[in-house]
MARLUM-727779 format. One record per residue: x, y, z of N, C-alpha, C, O in turn. Coordinates in steps of 0.2 Angstrom, whole numbers, padded with zeros to 4 digits, always signed. Atoms other than C-alpha are relative to their C-alpha. Example, Ala and Ser with C-alpha at 12.3 -4.5 7.8 and 13.67 -1.06 7.14 Angstrom:
BEGIN
+0004-0006+0000+0062-0022+0039+0004+0006+0000+0009+0005+0003
-0004-0006-0001+0068-0005+0036-0004+0005+0003-0001+0011+0004
//
This chain:
BEGIN
+0004-0006-0003+0411-0274-0312+0002+0006-0002+0001+0011+0002
-0001-0005+0004+0418-0261-0324-0006+0004-0002-0007+0010-0002
+0006-0004+0004+0401-0258-0333-0005+0003+0005-0009+0007+0004
+0004-0001-0007+0393-0257-0315+0000+0007+0002-0004+0011+0002
-0002-0007+0000+0404-0242-0312-0001+0004-0004-0001+0010-0002
+0001-0005+0005+0401-0234-0327-0007+0002+0000-0009+0008+0001
+0008-0002-0001+0383-0236-0326-0002+0005+0007-0007+0009+0007
+0001-0005-0006+0384-0228-0308+0002+0008-0001-0002+0012+0001
-0002-0007+0002+0392-0213-0314-0006+0003-0005-0006+0009-0005
+0004-0003+0005+0378-0211-0326-0007+0002+0004-0010+0007+0003
+0006+0000-0005+0364-0214-0313+0002+0007+0006-0002+0011+0007
-0002-0006-0004+0374-0201-0301-0001+0008-0004-0002+0013-0002
+0001-0007+0005+0373-0188-0316-0007+0001+0000-0010+0006+0003
+0007+0000+0000+0355-0191-0318-0003+0002+0007-0007+0007+0008
+0002-0002-0005+0352-0190-0301+0001+0007+0004-0003+0010+0009
-0001-0006-0003+0361-0173-0297-0002+0006-0004-0002+0012-0002
+0000-0006+0003+0356-0164-0311-0008+0002+0000-0013-0001-0001
+0005-0004-0002+0343-0151-0307-0005+0002-0006-0011+0004-0005
+0004-0001+0007+0336-0148-0325-0002-0005-0003+0000-0004-0009
+0002+0006+0004+0330-0164-0331-0005+0001-0004-0010+0004-0002
+0006-0002+0006+0320-0164-0346-0006-0007+0000-0004-0013+0001
+0005+0004-0002+0303-0173-0346+0000-0007-0006-0004-0011-0005
-0001+0004+0004+0309-0183-0361+0002-0007+0001+0002-0012-0002
-0001+0007-0003+0315-0197-0351-0004-0004+0001-0008-0003+0005
+0007+0004-0002+0304-0212-0352+0001-0005+0006+0006-0008+0008
+0001+0005-0007+0299-0223-0338+0003-0005+0000+0005-0007+0006
-0003+0005-0001+0306-0237-0343+0008+0000+0001+0011-0003+0005
-0007-0002-0002+0324-0230-0343+0002+0002+0007+0007+0001+0010
+0001-0002-0008+0320-0221-0326+0001-0006+0004+0005-0007+0008
+0001+0006-0003+0315-0238-0320+0007-0005+0001+0008-0008+0006
-0006+0004+0000+0331-0247-0325+0006+0004+0004+0010+0001+0007
-0006-0003-0004+0343-0233-0317-0003-0001+0008+0000-0004+0012
+0002+0002-0006+0331-0234-0302+0001-0006+0002+0003-0007+0008
-0001+0008-0002+0333-0254-0301+0007+0001+0002+0008+0000+0008
-0007+0000-0004+0351-0252-0300+0003+0004+0005+0007+0001+0009
-0001-0003-0005+0352-0238-0288-0002-0004+0006+0001-0004+0011
+0003+0002-0005+0340-0247-0277+0003-0006+0002+0003-0008+0008
-0002+0006-0001+0347-0264-0279+0010+0002+0004+0013-0002+0008
-0007-0002-0003+0366-0256-0274-0002+0003+0007+0002+0002+0012
+0002-0002-0008+0358-0247-0259-0001-0006+0004+0003-0007+0008
+0001+0006-0004+0351-0264-0253+0004-0003+0003+0005-0004+0009
-0005+0003-0002+0365-0273-0254+0005+0003+0004+0005+0000+0010
-0006-0004-0005+0378-0261-0247-0004+0002+0006+0000+0003+0011
+0002-0001-0007+0366-0258-0232+0000-0005+0003-0001-0004+0009
-0001+0006-0004+0367-0275-0227+0006-0003+0000+0007-0009+0003
-0008+0002+0000+0386-0277-0230+0003+0002+0006+0000+0007+0010
-0004-0001-0006+0399-0277-0216+0006+0005-0003+0006+0006-0009
-0007-0005+0002+0415-0265-0217+0003-0002-0006+0005+0002-0010
-0004+0003+0006+0423-0278-0229-0005-0001-0006-0003-0003-0012
+0005+0001+0007+0407-0278-0242-0003-0006+0000-0006-0008-0005
+0004+0007+0000+0401-0295-0236-0007+0000+0002-0009+0004+0007
+0007+0000-0002+0383-0298-0235-0002-0007+0000+0001-0010-0004
+0001+0006+0001+0373-0313-0232-0009+0000-0003-0013+0004-0004
+0007+0002+0005+0358-0321-0242-0006+0000+0005-0005-0003+0010
+0007+0001-0005+0341-0319-0233-0002-0006+0001-0005-0008+0006
+0004+0007+0000+0335-0335-0238+0005-0006+0003+0003-0010+0007
-0003+0006-0002+0349-0347-0236+0007+0002+0003+0011-0002+0005
-0007+0000-0006+0363-0339-0225+0006+0001-0003+0011+0003+0001
-0008+0001+0003+0377-0340-0239+0002+0007+0000-0002+0012+0000
-0003-0008+0000+0389-0324-0238+0004+0001-0007+0007-0003-0010
-0005-0003+0005+0397-0314-0252-0001+0007-0001-0006+0010+0001
+0001-0008+0001+0401-0298-0257-0005+0003-0002-0009+0000-0005
+0007-0004+0003+0388-0285-0261-0001+0000-0007-0007+0000-0009
-0001-0001+0006+0394-0285-0278-0003-0006-0005-0005-0006-0011
+0003+0006+0004+0389-0303-0282-0006-0002+0002-0008-0006-0002
+0007+0001-0004+0373-0303-0270-0004+0004-0005-0003+0009-0009
+0007-0004+0003+0356-0298-0279-0005+0002+0005-0005+0000+0011
+0005-0002-0004+0342-0290-0274-0007-0005-0002-0010-0004-0008
+0004+0004+0002+0328-0303-0273-0008+0002+0002-0009+0004+0008
+0006-0003-0002+0308-0299-0273-0004-0005+0002-0005-0009-0003
+0003+0004-0001+0296-0309-0264-0007+0000-0004-0008-0005-0008
+0003-0002+0006+0283-0302-0275+0002+0003-0005+0004+0009-0004
-0003-0001+0005+0289-0302-0290+0001+0008-0003-0004+0011-0002
+0000-0006+0002+0296-0286-0297-0004+0004-0006-0004+0010-0007
+0006-0001+0004+0283-0285-0310-0005+0005+0002-0007+0010-0002
+0005-0004-0003+0272-0278-0299+0004+0008+0004+0008+0009+0009
-0002-0008-0001+0276-0258-0297+0000+0001+0007+0005+0002+0011
+0001-0003-0006+0269-0255-0281+0004-0003+0004+0005+0001+0009
-0004+0004-0005+0281-0268-0272+0006+0001-0001+0011+0001+0003
-0005+0001+0002+0295-0266-0282+0006+0003+0003+0012+0001+0002
-0007-0003-0004+0307-0254-0272-0003+0000+0007-0001+0005+0011
+0003+0002-0008+0299-0259-0255+0005-0004+0004+0006-0010+0003
-0006+0003-0003+0312-0264-0244-0003-0005+0004+0001-0010+0005
+0004+0006-0003+0299-0276-0235+0000-0005-0004+0001-0010-0002
+0002+0007+0006+0297-0287-0251+0008-0001-0004+0008-0005-0008
-0005+0000+0003+0315-0284-0256+0006-0002+0005+0008+0002+0009
-0005+0002-0005+0329-0293-0247+0007-0003-0005+0007-0005-0010
-0005+0003+0004+0347-0298-0252-0001-0008-0001-0004-0012+0003
+0001+0006+0003+0348-0314-0262+0007-0002-0003+0011+0002-0006
-0006+0002+0005+0363-0325-0269-0002-0002-0006-0008-0003-0007
+0002+0000+0007+0363-0329-0287-0005-0009+0001-0010-0010-0002
+0003+0007+0000+0358-0348-0282-0007+0001+0002-0011-0002-0002
+0008+0000-0002+0342-0344-0272-0005+0005-0005-0011+0004-0006
+0005-0004+0004+0337-0329-0284+0000-0004-0006-0006-0005-0008
+0001+0001+0006+0341-0336-0300-0002-0009-0002-0007-0011-0005
-0001+0006+0001+0344-0355-0300-0007-0004+0003-0009-0008+0001
+0006+0003-0003+0330-0359-0288-0006+0004+0000-0011+0003+0004
+0007-0004+0001+0317-0346-0294-0003+0003+0005-0009+0004+0006
+0001-0005-0008+0319-0335-0278-0002-0004+0005-0004-0001+0010
+0000+0004-0005+0317-0351-0268-0006+0003+0006-0005+0003+0012
+0006-0004-0004+0299-0343-0263-0001-0004+0007-0002-0001+0012
+0003+0004-0006+0295-0357-0250+0003+0003+0007+0001+0006+0012
-0004-0002-0006+0310-0354-0238+0001+0008+0000+0003+0010+0006
+0001-0007-0001+0308-0334-0243-0006+0001+0005-0006+0005+0009
+0007-0002-0005+0291-0334-0235+0001-0003+0006-0002+0000+0011
-0002+0002-0008+0297-0344-0220+0004+0005+0003+0002+0008+0008
-0005-0005-0004+0311-0332-0217-0004+0008+0001-0003+0012+0006
+0003-0008-0001+0300-0316-0219-0004-0001+0004-0004+0003+0009
+0004+0000-0005+0287-0323-0209+0003-0002+0008+0000+0000+0013
-0004+0000-0006+0300-0328-0195+0002+0007+0002+0002+0008+0008
-0001-0006-0002+0306-0310-0196-0007+0005+0003-0007+0008+0009
+0006-0003-0002+0288-0302-0196-0006-0004-0001-0008-0004-0006
+0005+0004+0000+0274-0313-0193-0006+0004-0005-0006+0010-0006
+0006-0003+0004+0259-0310-0205+0002+0005-0008-0002+0007-0012
-0001-0005+0006+0269-0300-0219-0001-0003-0005-0004+0001-0010
+0000+0003+0009+0270-0312-0234-0009+0001-0002-0011+0002-0008
+0007+0000+0001+0250-0312-0232-0002+0009-0003-0006+0011-0007
+0001-0007+0002+0250-0293-0232+0003+0003-0007+0001+0007-0010
-0002-0002+0007+0262-0291-0246-0003-0003-0006-0002-0001-0012
+0003+0004+0007+0252-0304-0258-0006+0006+0000-0008+0008-0005
+0007-0005+0002+0237-0292-0254+0002+0006-0004-0001+0008-0009
-0002-0007+0004+0247-0276-0259+0003-0002-0006+0004+0003-0010
-0001+0001+0007+0253-0286-0274-0003+0000-0005-0001-0001-0010
+0005+0000+0005+0237-0285-0281-0003+0006-0001-0008+0006-0004
+0001-0006+0002+0237-0267-0281+0003+0003-0007+0009+0002-0008
-0003-0002+0007+0240-0260-0299+0002+0008+0002-0002+0012+0004
-0003-0007+0000+0252-0244-0299+0004+0000-0004+0007-0004-0006
-0004-0002+0005+0261-0235-0312+0003+0007+0002+0000+0013+0003
-0005-0006-0002+0275-0223-0307-0001+0006-0006-0002+0005-0012
-0002-0005+0006+0276-0206-0316+0007+0002+0000+0011+0000+0005
-0007-0001+0000+0292-0200-0321+0003+0004+0005+0008+0003+0007
-0002-0004-0006+0293-0187-0306+0001-0004+0006+0006-0003+0010
+0000+0003-0005+0291-0201-0294+0006-0005-0001+0009-0007+0004
-0007+0004+0002+0305-0211-0302+0006+0004+0001+0010+0003+0005
-0006-0005-0001+0316-0196-0303+0001+0001+0008+0006+0001+0010
-0001-0001-0007+0313-0193-0284+0002-0005+0004+0006-0005+0009
-0002+0008-0004+0316-0211-0279+0007-0001-0002+0012-0003+0002
-0007+0001+0003+0332-0211-0290+0004+0006+0005+0009+0004+0007
-0003-0004-0005+0337-0195-0279+0000-0002+0007+0004+0000+0011
+0001+0003-0007+0332-0202-0263+0006-0006+0001+0010-0005+0005
-0005+0004+0000+0342-0217-0265+0007+0000-0001+0011-0003+0002
-0007-0002+0001+0357-0210-0272+0003+0004+0006+0009+0003+0008
-0003-0003-0006+0358-0199-0256+0001-0005+0005+0006-0004+0009
+0000+0006-0006+0355-0215-0244+0007-0003-0003+0011-0005+0002
-0006+0003+0003+0369-0223-0255+0007+0003+0001+0012+0001+0002
-0006-0006-0002+0381-0208-0253+0001+0000+0006+0007+0001+0008
+0000+0000-0007+0378-0209-0235+0004-0007+0003+0008-0006+0007
-0002+0006-0001+0382-0227-0234+0008+0000-0002+0012-0003+0001
-0008+0000+0002+0399-0225-0243+0004+0004+0004+0010+0003+0003
-0004-0004-0004+0405-0212-0232+0003-0003+0007+0006+0000+0011
//
């Protein structure tokens, strides 16, 4: 987890800089936002010992080994950072079982009836983030993460 810590320092620097230049490309900003959003999501679902539960199968693990799993795949920009679409998953469900999509849908429907159909509809929307939107989201989720860590 050493490299994650190093990367987080870089994200925090990016989020705190007031005078960011516009030469940062969208792909780099998305990578930074992916990291900070995933960390926020996993830590927000963790208990005081850092243990969280897979939304799909219920397995428990430290937030540092859990993942952010997307119902509508993360290639869809409109829902990529939407907490209704992204839940804490274990590596088994997210990677080895291809997202365990049938059980994922069942759990989403159990939590919020009709949500899967709504997310699939929204998943058809084409959206492209601007640099500024990504920078704003990085700053927002950085603030939320700092609040969780206090």
